[in-house]
C-alpha positions in Angstrom: 0.2 -0.1 -0.1 1.4 3.4 -0.8 2.9 5.6 1.7 0.7 8.5 0.7 -2.7 6.4 1.4 -1.3 5.3 4.5 -0.5 8.4 6.0 -4.0 10.1 4.7 -5.5 7.2 6.7 -3.3 8.2 9.9 -4.7 11.5 10.1 -8.3 10.2 11.3 -7.2 6.8 12.2 -3.9 6.6 13.3 -3.7 2.9 14.7 -5.2 1.7 11.9 -2.4 2.9 9.5 0.1 1.6 12.0 -1.7 -1.3 11.8 -1.6 -1.7 8.0 2.2 -0.9 8.0 3.9 -2.6 11.0 0.9 -5.1 12.1 0.3 -5.8 15.7 4.0 -5.1 16.5 5.0 -3.2 19.5 4.7 0.2 16.9 0.7 -0.4 17.1 0.4 -0.7 20.8 2.4 2.3 21.4 0.4 4.2 19.1 -2.9 3.0 20.2 -1.9 4.0 23.9 -0.7 7.5 22.5 -3.9 7.6 20.1 -6.2 7.3 23.3 -3.8 10.0 25.4 -5.0 12.2 22.3 -5.3 12.1 18.4 -2.7 14.4 18.0 0.3 12.6 19.4 -0.9 9.2 18.0 -1.1 11.2 14.8 2.3 12.4 14.9 3.7 8.6 15.9 1.7 6.9 12.9 3.4 9.4 10.2 6.8 9.0 11.8 6.5 5.2 12.0 4.9 5.3 8.4 8.0 7.1 7.1 10.0 5.0 9.1 9.0 2.0 7.5 8.6 3.4 4.1 12.1 2.8 3.0 
């Protein structure tokens, strides 16, 4: 799946975008916790994970 599409998904639903990128790994659970604390931290982390794993 294209990184651009996953980044667009990460804006409203960052746990879904991280799941599509790395599956049920540690990054997914960290993102889910950050998302529950606030959408903004989860979104930033989600975009970072997608950019990191897109190489």
